[in-house]
C-alpha positions as CSV (number, residue, x, y, z in Angstrom):
1,M,67.2,-1.5,-38.9
2,K,64.9,1.5,-39.1
3,T,64.4,3.6,-35.9
4,R,60.7,2.9,-35.9
5,K,61.2,-0.9,-35.8
6,L,63.8,-0.7,-33.2
7,I,61.5,1.3,-31.0
8,L,58.7,-1.2,-31.5
9,L,61.0,-4.1,-30.6
10,I,62.2,-2.3,-27.4
11,A,58.6,-1.5,-26.5
12,D,57.6,-5.2,-27.0
13,G,60.5,-6.3,-24.8
14,L,59.6,-4.0,-22.0
15,L,56.0,-5.2,-22.2
16,L,57.1,-8.8,-22.0
17,I,59.3,-8.0,-18.9
18,A,56.4,-6.2,-17.3
19,L,54.1,-9.1,-17.9
20,I,56.6,-11.6,-16.5
21,L,57.1,-9.5,-13.4
22,Q,53.3,-9.2,-13.0
23,I,52.9,-12.9,-13.2
24,L,55.6,-13.6,-10.7
25,L,54.2,-11.0,-8.2
26,A,50.7,-12.3,-8.6
27,S,51.8,-15.9,-8.0
28,G,53.8,-14.8,-5.0
29,D,50.8,-13.2,-3.4
30,K,49.0,-16.5,-3.5
31,V,51.5,-18.2,-1.2
32,K,51.4,-17.5,2.5
33,I,53.7,-19.2,5.1
34,Y,52.8,-19.8,8.7
35,E,56.1,-20.2,10.6
36,L,56.9,-21.1,14.1
37,K,59.6,-19.3,16.0
38,D,59.6,-21.7,19.0
39,Q,60.4,-25.4,19.0
40,P,57.5,-27.5,20.2
41,D,58.1,-30.1,23.0
42,E,54.6,-31.6,22.7
43,I,52.6,-32.7,19.7
44,S,49.0,-34.1,20.0
45,I,47.3,-35.8,17.1
46,T,43.6,-36.7,17.0
47,S,42.4,-38.6,14.0
48,P,39.3,-40.6,13.3
49,D,41.2,-43.8,14.3
50,E,43.0,-42.8,17.5
51,S,44.5,-40.0,19.6
52,F,48.0,-39.8,21.1
53,T,50.6,-37.4,22.2
54,L,54.3,-37.1,21.5
55,V,56.4,-35.4,24.2
56,K,60.0,-34.5,24.5
57,E,61.8,-35.2,27.8
58,D,65.5,-35.0,28.6
59,G,66.3,-34.5,24.9
60,H,64.3,-37.5,23.6
61,W,60.9,-38.0,22.2
62,F,58.3,-40.4,23.6
63,V,54.9,-41.4,22.3
64,G,51.6,-42.5,23.9
65,E,50.5,-42.8,27.5
66,K,53.1,-45.4,28.2
67,K,55.7,-43.1,26.8
68,Y,57.3,-45.5,24.4
69,P,60.6,-44.3,22.9
70,A,59.8,-42.6,19.6
71,N,61.7,-42.6,16.3
72,D,63.4,-39.2,16.4
73,D,63.6,-39.0,12.6
74,Y,59.9,-39.5,12.2
75,V,59.2,-36.9,14.8
76,E,61.5,-34.4,13.0
77,N,59.4,-34.8,9.8
78,L,56.3,-33.8,11.8
79,L,58.2,-30.8,13.3
80,D,59.3,-29.7,9.8
81,S,55.7,-29.7,8.6
82,L,54.6,-27.7,11.7
83,K,57.4,-25.2,11.6
84,S,56.6,-23.9,8.1
85,V,53.0,-24.4,6.7
86,K,52.7,-23.1,3.2
87,V,49.2,-22.3,2.1
88,M,48.0,-21.1,-1.3
89,D,44.5,-20.4,-2.5
90,K,41.9,-19.5,0.1
91,V,39.0,-21.7,-1.0
92,A,36.2,-21.0,1.5
93,I,35.4,-19.9,5.0
94,A,34.6,-22.4,7.7
95,N,31.5,-20.6,9.0
96,N,28.8,-23.3,8.4
97,E,28.4,-27.0,8.7
98,V,27.9,-27.6,5.0
99,T,31.3,-26.0,4.1
100,I,33.1,-27.7,7.0
101,N,31.7,-31.1,6.0
102,R,32.6,-30.5,2.3
103,Y,36.3,-30.2,3.1
104,E,36.1,-32.9,5.8
105,L,37.2,-30.6,8.5
106,N,34.5,-31.9,10.8
107,E,35.1,-34.2,13.8
108,G,35.2,-37.8,12.7
109,K,36.8,-36.9,9.4
110,N,39.5,-34.4,10.2
111,I,42.9,-34.7,11.8
112,L,43.4,-32.1,14.6
113,V,47.1,-31.3,15.4
114,Q,48.2,-29.1,18.3
115,A,51.8,-28.2,19.1
116,K,52.8,-26.8,22.4
117,K,55.9,-25.7,24.3
118,E,56.0,-25.8,28.1
119,G,52.2,-26.1,28.0
120,K,51.7,-23.0,25.8
121,L,49.8,-23.6,22.6
122,L,51.9,-22.7,19.6
123,R,50.0,-24.0,16.6
124,T,46.7,-25.7,15.7
125,L,46.2,-27.4,12.4
126,N,42.8,-28.7,11.4
127,I,43.5,-31.0,8.4
128,G,40.7,-32.1,6.1
129,K,40.7,-34.1,2.9
130,E,43.3,-34.2,0.2
131,S,42.9,-32.4,-3.1
132,T,42.1,-34.5,-6.1
133,A,45.8,-34.3,-7.0
134,G,46.6,-36.0,-3.7
135,S,49.6,-33.7,-3.0
136,Q,47.7,-30.9,-1.2
137,S,45.3,-30.7,1.8
138,Y,42.5,-28.5,2.9
139,I,43.3,-26.9,6.3
140,T,42.5,-24.2,8.7
141,V,45.3,-22.7,10.8
142,D,45.2,-21.8,14.5
143,E,41.9,-20.1,15.3
144,G,41.3,-18.9,11.8
145,K,38.2,-19.7,9.8
146,D,39.7,-19.4,6.4
147,I,40.1,-22.7,4.6
148,Y,43.3,-22.9,2.6
149,L,44.8,-25.4,0.1
150,A,48.1,-26.3,1.7
151,G,51.2,-27.4,-0.1
152,G,52.4,-30.9,0.7
153,S,50.2,-33.8,1.8
154,L,49.6,-32.9,5.4
155,T,46.8,-35.4,5.5
156,S,49.3,-38.2,4.8
157,T,52.0,-36.8,7.1
158,F,49.7,-36.6,10.2
159,S,47.5,-39.6,9.6
160,K,50.2,-42.0,10.8
161,N,49.3,-44.0,13.9
162,L,51.1,-44.3,17.2
163,S,52.8,-47.5,16.3
164,Y,54.4,-45.8,13.3
165,F,56.2,-43.3,15.5
166,R,57.4,-45.8,18.0
167,S,61.1,-46.6,17.8
168,R,61.9,-50.1,16.6
169,N,65.2,-50.3,18.5
170,V,65.3,-53.0,21.2
171,Y,68.8,-52.1,22.2
172,S,71.8,-50.3,20.8
173,L,75.3,-50.9,22.3
174,D,78.7,-49.4,21.5
175,K,80.4,-52.2,19.7
176,E,83.8,-50.8,20.8
177,Q,82.8,-51.2,24.5
178,I,81.6,-54.9,24.2
179,T,84.0,-57.1,26.1
180,S,82.3,-60.5,26.0
181,V,79.4,-62.4,24.5
182,T,78.0,-65.6,25.9
183,I,75.6,-67.8,23.8
184,N,73.7,-70.5,25.7
185,S,72.0,-72.6,23.1
186,E,69.2,-75.0,24.0
187,N,70.9,-77.6,21.9
188,G,73.7,-77.8,24.4
189,K,76.3,-75.8,22.6
190,S,77.3,-72.9,24.8
191,W,80.3,-70.8,24.4
192,T,81.8,-67.4,25.2
193,L,83.7,-64.9,23.1
194,S,85.9,-62.4,25.1
195,K,88.1,-59.4,24.2
196,T,91.3,-58.1,25.6
197,G,93.0,-54.8,24.8
198,S,91.6,-51.7,23.1
199,G,92.0,-49.7,20.0
200,D,94.5,-51.3,17.6
201,D,95.7,-53.6,20.3
202,V,92.7,-55.9,20.5
203,S,92.6,-59.7,20.6
204,W,89.7,-62.1,20.8
205,Y,89.6,-65.5,22.5
206,T,87.0,-68.2,23.4
207,N,86.5,-70.8,26.1
208,V,86.3,-73.5,23.5
209,A,89.6,-75.5,23.8
210,D,92.2,-75.4,21.1
211,L,90.4,-72.8,19.0
212,V,92.1,-69.6,17.7
213,I,89.7,-66.8,17.0
214,D,90.0,-64.7,13.8
215,A,90.0,-61.0,15.0
216,S,88.3,-59.7,11.9
217,K,85.5,-62.3,12.0
218,A,85.0,-61.7,15.7
219,A,84.8,-57.9,15.3
220,D,82.3,-58.2,12.4
221,W,80.1,-60.6,14.4
222,V,80.1,-58.4,17.5
223,K,79.2,-55.4,15.3
224,G,76.2,-57.3,13.9
225,I,74.7,-58.1,17.3
226,A,75.5,-54.7,18.9
227,S,72.1,-53.4,17.8
228,I,68.8,-55.1,17.4
229,N,65.5,-53.7,15.9
230,T,62.1,-55.3,15.9
231,P,59.5,-55.3,13.1
232,V,56.6,-55.6,15.6
233,W,56.3,-54.9,19.4
234,H,54.0,-57.0,21.6
235,D,53.2,-55.1,24.7
236,D,51.0,-57.7,26.5
237,S,53.3,-60.7,25.9
238,D,50.7,-62.2,23.5
239,L,53.2,-64.5,22.0
240,S,53.9,-67.7,23.8
241,G,54.9,-71.3,23.3
242,G,57.3,-72.5,20.6
243,N,60.8,-73.5,21.3
244,K,63.5,-71.5,23.1
245,L,66.5,-71.3,20.9
246,L,69.1,-69.5,22.9
247,T,70.0,-66.9,25.5
248,A,72.7,-64.3,24.8
249,E,74.5,-62.3,27.4
250,I,76.4,-59.2,26.2
251,S,78.8,-57.3,28.5
252,C,79.3,-53.8,27.4
253,G,81.3,-51.4,29.6
254,S,79.8,-51.8,33.1
255,T,76.5,-53.2,31.9
256,S,75.1,-56.5,30.8
257,T,72.3,-57.0,28.3
258,S,70.4,-60.2,27.9
259,L,68.4,-61.5,25.0
260,E,66.2,-64.6,24.9
261,I,65.1,-65.9,21.5
262,Y,62.1,-68.2,20.8
263,E,60.8,-69.9,17.6
264,I,57.2,-70.7,16.8
265,P,57.3,-73.3,13.9
266,A,55.1,-72.8,10.9
267,K,51.8,-74.7,11.2
268,T,51.2,-75.0,7.4
269,E,53.3,-74.7,4.3
270,E,51.9,-71.2,3.7
271,D,52.9,-70.0,7.2
272,K,56.2,-68.6,8.1
273,V,58.4,-69.4,11.2
274,L,57.9,-66.7,13.8
275,Y,60.6,-65.6,16.1
276,Y,60.1,-63.5,19.2
277,G,62.2,-62.5,22.2
278,F,62.7,-60.8,25.5
279,S,65.5,-58.5,26.5
280,S,66.6,-56.9,29.7
281,A,66.9,-53.6,27.7
282,S,63.1,-53.4,27.2
283,P,60.0,-54.3,29.2
284,Y,58.2,-55.3,26.0
285,Q,58.0,-58.5,24.1
286,F,59.0,-58.2,20.4
287,E,59.3,-60.1,17.1
288,L,62.6,-60.7,15.4
289,A,63.4,-61.0,11.8
290,T,65.0,-64.2,10.6
291,Y,68.3,-62.5,9.7
292,A,68.5,-61.0,13.2
293,V,68.1,-64.5,14.8
294,Q,70.7,-66.0,12.4
295,R,73.3,-63.5,13.7
296,F,73.1,-65.2,17.1
297,Q,73.0,-68.7,15.8
298,K,76.8,-68.9,15.6
299,N,79.3,-71.4,17.1
300,A,82.8,-70.4,18.1
301,E,84.1,-72.4,15.2
302,D,82.4,-70.0,12.8
303,L,84.8,-67.3,14.1
304,A,88.0,-69.4,14.0
305,E,91.0,-68.7,11.9
């Protein structure tokens, strides 16, 4: 290869490298990250539909004025979005009503999010409409007037309602600490399963005469009823009537948890049977899925060897 061609190839290579570096540096300049150093203990969300606050107390999150237990995983998703807000292009300045309305950052359209720690305001996000792609949102940050296109669908993340953040757990017991379960059925079949021993030296027995319990079946059944979730809460006890199916009493450690289950039959062929319940573990009425009810509709014979 002639020296002239070699020099030209090297020069072309250097120009290509310089161009790539320039592109990378230019794209990097477009991304700005707003990070939080402190961990919020309060998040307030005001949307066109409702306003509510999430607060952290004694290591747990609660939502709303009644301080319902919150789903910690869902709250963590909010915190992740607040801790690191990535903004790209600056698209406008929120200094007049026309611009503010264009990006739906005005009251009645926007979502206003504020994060605090011990009463001190850490972050304010004013979230407007999504981009046409649907994966980005127009926002302003803190007291700034600059309108940015933010990475991630913040509109979708913070548009969830209070009910979404509420924990679905009615109760959650340590299955290893459960010592007895009593099922009082309205059909007259009532029975008790009890445990003796601990660790590998565990045996199960029942008050039903001449019945030997299978330890594996008993352990699996207890595991299945140790935790109950609800698809829907009913705070004002707006479900009533129907037929009471059973009452369960679960002894776990030094505490006892009760559960009453009711059935509202389907009125038409298109309707579904509705199950609801009450528990000593919660002050609220709740619905139950069919599979959850079926876990309790057992007889001692179902656990026999």
